C-alpha positions in Angstrom: 10.2 4.6 17.4 10.3 8.4 17.1 7.3 9.6 19.2 6.5 12.6 16.9 5.7 9.7 13.5 2.5 8.0 14.2 0.3 6.1 12.2 -2.8 7.4 11.1 -6.3 7.2 9.1 -6.8 10.1 7.1 -9.8 11.9 7.1 -11.5 12.4 3.5 -11.2 16.0 4.0 -7.6 15.7 4.3 -7.4 14.0 0.3 -5.3 16.9 -0.9 -2.7 15.5 1.3 -3.0 12.0 0.2 -2.8 12.9 -3.4 0.5 14.9 -3.3 1.9 11.8 -1.5 0.8 9.4 -4.2 1.9 11.9 -6.8 5.6 12.1 -5.1 5.6 7.9 -4.4 5.0 7.4 -8.5 7.7 10.7 -9.4 10.2 9.0 -7.0 9.4 4.7 -7.7 7.8 4.7 -11.0 8.3 1.1 -11.9 7.0 0.1 -8.0 3.4 0.9 -8.7 0.9 -0.3 -11.1 -0.5 3.0 -11.7 1.0 5.4 -13.9 1.0 9.2 -13.3 -1.1 10.5 -16.3 -3.7 8.1 -14.8 -3.3 9.1 -10.9 -3.3 12.6 -12.3 -6.7 11.8 -14.6 -8.7 10.6 -11.3 -11.2 13.4 -10.0 -11.1 14.8 -6.7 -14.3 13.2 -5.7 -12.7 9.7 -6.4 -9.9 10.6 -4.2 -12.4 11.5 -1.3 -14.2 8.9 -2.1 -11.2 5.9 -1.6 -10.4 7.7 1.9 -14.2 7.7 3.3 -14.0 3.9 2.3 -10.5 3.6 4.2 -12.3 4.9 6.9 -15.5 2.9 6.6 -12.7 0.1 6.8 -14.9 -3.0 5.2 -13.6 -3.1 1.8 -11.0 -0.7 1.6 -7.9 0.3 4.4 -5.8 2.8 4.8 -3.1 4.3 7.0 -0.9 7.2 6.7 2.8 7.8 8.6 2.5 11.2 9.9 5.6 13.3 10.8 5.0 16.7 13.0 1.9 17.1 10.6 3.2 16.0 7.2 2.2 13.0 5.3 5.8 11.0 5.0 4.5 7.5 4.4 1.4 5.3 3.2 -0.3 1.8 3.1 -3.1 0.8 1.9 -5.4 -2.6 1.0 -8.7 -3.5 -0.4 -10.8 -6.4 -0.9 -13.3 -7.5 -3.9 -17.2 -7.9 -2.5 -17.2 -11.1 -5.0 -18.0 -13.9 -2.1 -15.7 -16.4 -3.8 -12.6 -14.1 -2.6 -13.7 -11.7 -0.4 -11.2 -13.5 2.1 -8.5 -11.8 0.6 -7.3 -8.6 0.9 -4.5 -7.0 -1.7 -2.0 -4.6 -0.2 -1.2 -2.0 -2.7 0.4 1.6 -2.3 3.2 1.1 0.3 5.4 4.1 0.2 7.7 5.7 2.7 9.7 9.2 1.8 13.3 8.4 1.0 14.7 10.3 4.1 12.7 8.2 6.5 13.9 4.6 4.8 16.1 2.6 6.8 14.5 3.1 10.2 12.0 0.6 10.7 9.1 2.8 9.8 8.0 1.3 6.8 7.6 -2.2 8.9 6.0 -0.3 11.5 3.3 1.6 9.1 2.6 -2.2 7.4 2.3 -3.9 10.8 -0.2 -0.6 11.3 -2.3 -1.8 8.3 -2.5 -5.6 9.1 -3.9 -4.4 12.4 -6.6 -2.7 11.0 -7.2 -5.5 8.2 -7.3 -8.0 10.7 -10.5 -6.2 12.1 -12.6 -7.8 9.6 -12.8 -11.0 10.4 -13.3 -12.8 7.2 -9.9 -11.6 5.8 -7.8 -14.6 6.0 -5.1 -14.2 3.2 -3.1 -11.1 2.1 -1.8 -10.8 -1.5 0.8 -8.2 -3.1 2.8 -7.9 -6.1 6.4 -6.2 -5.9 8.4 -5.6 -8.4 11.4 -7.9 -8.6 13.7 -5.1 -8.6 12.7 -3.9 -5.4 14.8 -5.5 -3.0 14.3 -3.4 0.5 10.6 -3.9 -0.2 10.7 -7.9 -0.9 12.7 -7.7 2.0 9.9 -6.0 4.3 7.4 -8.1 3.2 9.2 -11.4 3.9 9.7 -10.0 7.5 6.4 -9.4 7.9 5.7 -13.5 6.9 5.0 -12.6 3.4 5.9 -15.8 0.8 6.9 -16.0 -2.8 4.3 -17.9 -4.4 4.5 -16.7 -8.1 6.1 -14.6 -10.8 4.2 -12.2 -13.1 7.3 -11.8 -16.3 7.1 -8.5 -18.0 4.1 -7.7 -16.0 4.6 -4.4 -16.1 6.5 -1.9 -19.1 7.8 1.0 -17.6 9.7 3.4 -19.5 10.8 1.3 -22.6 11.5 -1.7 -20.2 9.5 -4.9 -18.8 9.8 -5.8 -14.9 8.5 -8.8 -13.5 6.3 -8.7 -10.8 6.8 -11.4 -7.3 3.4 -12.7 -6.4 3.5 -13.1 -2.4 1.1 -13.9 0.0 0.4 -14.4 3.8 -2.4 -16.0 5.5 -3.7 -14.9 8.8 -5.4 -18.0 10.5 -4.3 -21.2 9.5 
């Protein structure tokens, strides 16, 4: 791992950097995310700040960022519901790494950092994610972290006139 690349928790004051990275992710890989560019751009500045503040608290939302020389180059997040029956499950969302940083093990490093943050909440036992079936490298990443395929949502997303399947994957932290 390069020493000037580090995993950080982003303060709410840096929300504009988080937003810029998210917009870049949606532009670069629109089929990889459930949120559309239009929906993301409609979010208020306050909602960006609130999400980061919740991630700093680490009770119902988590986010890690990969930073290289002061620039955000990747992000991965998770959240859990407040409902009693499902609060043991954290949902992995928004995983993205700038293209020029891929293929060097950084996405796995970033995901391991996120999973460590999530594990600090001892109520979490199950992790779940959805990944677009065409995202082969993302699927390999999740499998390398111990996630297993448990189902497929056929034609779950409709992007630019085409349907895409979503693979559901899960991982248990404690058996």
